[in-house]
C-alpha positions as CSV (number, residue, x, y, z in Angstrom):
1,M,0.0,0.0,0.0
2,S,1.3,3.5,-0.7
3,T,2.1,5.4,2.4
4,D,1.3,8.8,0.8
5,L,-2.3,8.6,1.8
6,G,-1.6,7.9,5.5
7,G,-0.1,11.1,6.7
8,D,1.9,10.9,10.0
9,V,2.5,7.4,11.1
10,G,1.5,8.3,14.6
11,D,-2.0,9.2,13.4
12,V,-2.8,6.0,11.8
13,S,-3.5,2.4,13.0
14,S,-4.2,-1.1,11.7
15,G,-6.6,-1.7,14.6
16,K,-4.4,-2.9,17.5
17,A,-7.3,-2.5,20.0
18,A,-9.9,-4.1,17.9
19,D,-11.7,-7.4,18.8
20,H,-9.7,-10.5,17.6
21,H,-10.3,-11.0,13.9
22,A,-11.6,-14.6,14.6
23,L,-14.7,-12.9,16.0
24,V,-15.3,-11.1,12.7
25,E,-14.6,-14.3,10.8
26,R,-17.4,-16.2,12.7
27,V,-19.9,-13.4,11.8
28,F,-19.1,-12.4,8.2
29,E,-18.8,-14.8,5.2
30,P,-15.4,-15.1,3.5
31,E,-16.6,-13.3,0.4
32,L,-17.4,-10.1,2.3
33,L,-14.1,-10.3,4.1
34,E,-12.4,-10.2,0.7
35,K,-14.6,-7.4,-0.4
36,F,-14.3,-5.2,2.6
37,E,-11.9,-4.4,5.5
38,I,-13.9,-5.2,8.7
39,F,-13.0,-4.3,12.3
40,S,-15.1,-4.8,15.4
41,Y,-14.7,-2.8,18.6
42,R,-16.4,-3.8,21.9
43,N,-17.9,-6.9,20.4
44,A,-19.9,-4.8,17.9
45,A,-20.0,-7.7,15.3
46,T,-21.5,-10.1,17.8
47,I,-24.0,-7.6,19.1
48,L,-25.2,-6.7,15.7
49,S,-25.5,-10.2,14.4
50,E,-27.1,-11.7,17.5
51,S,-29.1,-8.9,19.1
52,F,-30.2,-7.3,15.8
53,P,-30.5,-10.2,13.3
54,D,-32.8,-8.3,10.9
55,H,-30.5,-5.3,10.8
56,F,-27.6,-7.6,10.4
57,S,-29.2,-9.4,7.5
58,N,-30.0,-6.2,5.8
59,L,-26.4,-4.9,6.2
60,V,-25.0,-8.2,4.8
61,Q,-27.2,-8.2,1.8
62,T,-26.3,-4.5,1.2
63,L,-22.6,-5.2,1.4
64,R,-23.0,-8.2,-1.0
65,N,-24.6,-5.8,-3.6
66,F,-22.4,-2.9,-2.9
67,E,-20.6,-1.5,-6.0
68,I,-19.2,1.8,-6.9
69,S,-17.7,2.7,-10.2
70,E,-14.4,4.5,-11.2
71,E,-16.6,7.2,-12.8
72,M,-18.3,7.8,-9.4
73,I,-14.9,8.3,-7.8
74,R,-13.6,10.6,-10.5
75,T,-16.7,12.8,-10.5
76,P,-16.5,15.9,-8.3
77,G,-18.4,15.7,-5.1
78,G,-19.7,19.1,-4.2
79,N,-22.1,19.1,-1.2
80,K,-22.9,15.4,-1.6
81,G,-21.0,13.4,-4.2
82,P,-22.1,10.3,-6.3
83,I,-21.0,7.9,-3.6
84,A,-22.9,9.5,-0.8
85,K,-26.0,9.7,-3.0
86,Y,-25.6,6.0,-3.8
87,V,-25.4,5.0,-0.2
88,D,-28.5,7.0,0.5
89,T,-30.3,4.7,-1.8
90,L,-29.0,1.6,0.0
91,F,-30.1,2.7,3.5
92,D,-33.4,4.4,2.9
93,E,-36.6,5.1,4.9
94,A,-38.4,2.3,3.2
95,D,-36.2,-0.1,5.2
96,G,-36.4,1.9,8.4
97,W,-33.2,4.0,8.1
98,Q,-33.4,7.8,8.5
99,E,-31.2,10.6,9.6
100,S,-31.5,11.5,13.3
101,R,-30.5,14.2,15.6
102,I,-30.4,13.7,19.4
103,A,-31.7,16.4,21.9
104,A,-32.0,15.9,25.7
105,D,-32.3,18.0,28.8
106,L,-30.6,16.9,32.1
107,H,-32.8,16.8,35.2
108,V,-30.5,17.1,38.2
109,R,-31.5,16.4,41.8
110,L,-29.1,17.0,44.8
111,M,-30.1,14.6,47.6
112,D,-29.6,14.8,51.4
113,A,-27.3,11.7,52.0
114,K,-28.7,11.3,55.5
115,K,-32.4,11.8,54.8
116,K,-34.1,9.4,52.3
117,D,-35.7,11.1,49.5
118,A,-34.9,14.6,50.8
119,V,-34.1,16.9,47.9
120,L,-31.6,19.7,48.6
121,D,-31.7,21.3,45.2
122,E,-33.2,20.5,41.8
123,Y,-32.7,22.0,38.4
124,V,-32.8,21.2,34.7
125,R,-29.9,21.8,32.3
126,E,-31.7,22.5,29.0
127,G,-29.9,21.4,25.8
128,F,-27.6,19.0,27.7
129,L,-27.4,17.0,24.5
130,D,-28.1,18.7,21.2
131,G,-27.0,18.8,17.7
132,H,-25.4,15.4,17.4
133,R,-26.5,13.8,14.1
134,I,-26.3,10.3,12.7
135,D,-26.7,9.7,8.9
136,F,-28.8,6.6,9.3
137,L,-30.7,5.3,12.4
138,N,-32.9,2.2,12.5
139,G,-34.1,1.2,15.9
140,R,-31.1,0.9,18.1
141,V,-28.6,0.5,15.2
142,A,-26.8,3.6,13.9
143,L,-24.8,3.9,10.6
144,D,-22.6,6.7,9.2
145,L,-20.7,7.0,5.9
146,E,-17.4,8.9,5.6
147,W,-16.0,8.8,2.0
148,N,-13.7,11.8,1.5
149,S,-14.1,14.3,4.4
150,K,-11.4,15.9,6.7
151,D,-10.4,13.2,9.0
152,Q,-11.5,15.2,12.0
153,T,-15.0,14.3,10.9
154,Y,-14.5,10.9,12.5
155,D,-14.3,12.6,15.9
156,R,-17.7,14.1,15.3
157,D,-19.1,10.8,14.2
158,L,-17.7,8.8,17.1
159,Y,-18.8,11.4,19.6
160,A,-22.3,11.3,18.1
161,F,-22.3,7.5,18.5
162,S,-21.2,7.8,22.1
163,A,-23.8,10.5,22.9
164,F,-26.6,8.3,21.4
165,Y,-25.3,5.3,23.3
166,E,-24.9,6.9,26.7
167,A,-28.4,8.3,26.3
168,G,-29.8,4.7,25.7
169,A,-30.8,5.4,22.2
170,I,-28.5,2.9,20.4
171,D,-26.7,-0.3,21.2
172,V,-24.2,-0.4,18.3
173,G,-22.8,1.9,15.6
174,V,-21.5,1.0,12.1
175,L,-19.1,3.3,10.2
176,L,-18.7,2.8,6.4
177,T,-15.6,4.4,5.1
178,R,-12.7,4.1,2.6
179,G,-10.5,1.1,3.3
180,S,-6.7,1.3,3.5
181,S,-6.3,-0.5,0.1
182,L,-7.9,2.5,-1.6
183,D,-4.7,4.2,-1.3
184,T,-2.6,6.7,-3.4
185,D,-1.5,4.1,-5.9
186,F,-5.0,3.1,-6.6
187,F,-6.2,6.6,-7.1
188,R,-3.2,7.4,-9.3
189,S,-4.4,4.7,-11.6
190,L,-7.7,6.4,-12.3
191,G,-6.1,9.4,-14.0
192,K,-7.8,12.7,-14.3
193,V,-10.9,14.0,-12.5
194,L,-14.1,14.3,-14.6
195,K,-15.8,17.6,-15.3
196,K,-19.5,18.0,-14.6
197,D,-20.2,17.3,-18.3
198,G,-18.4,14.1,-18.1
199,S,-15.3,15.2,-20.0
200,E,-11.8,14.8,-18.6
201,G,-10.4,17.5,-16.5
202,T,-6.8,18.6,-15.7
203,E,-6.4,17.6,-12.1
204,E,-5.2,14.2,-11.0
205,V,-7.8,12.1,-9.1
206,Y,-5.3,11.1,-6.3
207,K,-5.0,14.8,-5.3
208,K,-8.7,14.7,-4.1
209,F,-7.7,12.2,-1.4
210,G,-5.0,13.8,0.7
211,A,-3.2,12.7,3.8
212,S,-5.8,14.2,6.2
213,T,-9.0,12.7,4.7
214,T,-11.2,10.0,6.0
215,W,-9.8,6.4,5.4
216,M,-9.6,3.4,7.6
217,G,-6.2,4.0,9.3
218,K,-7.3,7.4,10.6
219,L,-10.6,5.9,11.9
220,L,-8.9,2.9,13.7
221,Y,-6.4,5.4,15.3
222,R,-9.4,7.0,16.9
223,L,-11.1,3.8,17.9
224,D,-7.9,2.5,19.5
225,A,-7.9,5.7,21.6
226,G,-11.5,5.0,22.7
227,R,-13.0,8.0,21.2
228,N,-16.2,6.1,20.7
229,G,-16.6,5.9,24.5
230,G,-18.5,2.8,25.5
231,C,-20.3,2.4,22.2
232,P,-19.6,-0.7,20.2
233,V,-18.5,0.2,16.7
234,L,-18.2,-1.9,13.5
235,A,-15.8,-0.2,11.1
236,I,-16.2,-1.3,7.4
237,G,-13.7,-0.2,4.8
238,I,-14.4,-0.1,1.1
239,T,-11.7,-1.7,-1.0
240,P,-10.9,-1.9,-4.7
241,N,-12.9,-5.1,-4.9
242,C,-16.0,-2.9,-4.6
243,V,-15.0,-0.8,-7.6
244,L,-16.2,-1.4,-11.2
245,E,-14.2,-0.1,-14.1
């Protein structure tokens, strides 16, 4: 793999704190493990497959059918690029997935330690949780996509997972992102970026995917550091085996 994509070595990881890969191998079929890079944290793979079998079946079928094209990668993204729009069609409201924002107030009571049920003070902190969004929420399962954003976006996503989890709104999060094997060498092989009219532009595709963008090594570094809090997270990386010419 080209190292150009990874940035500083200290900021990337291969998943040293992830669950043992045997756990992932028990849950996912070999074909999917060849098609995607999959890492489980805090037993996310087991929780998803055993506690949410319908969601898991939906995810597996989606991953089996998942295909993006070189043209989609080469096409400028703007506010929402072709790949994000494609994923929107895979996890839609018809199957129970929808974008969600969490909001909560905190009701605080200070109790007299010596007198049972005696309240010394009581107040509400309004907006204690607010603004944290998740791309796709279905029951107690959350899913986010990060294709080519600044890598700090992972911090926002993982903090959102943690906020939803600590509030008792979800039990597991899934993050779909670029795998490590979609590296600089792969993007160099795609040549030039396409213009909006489909004609070839002048900028090289690989320059769209810099050292500080979202890819698996940057995500695993954060998961190893525990930035997901207590929330179990399944990290799924898109590889060249998902890309059609």
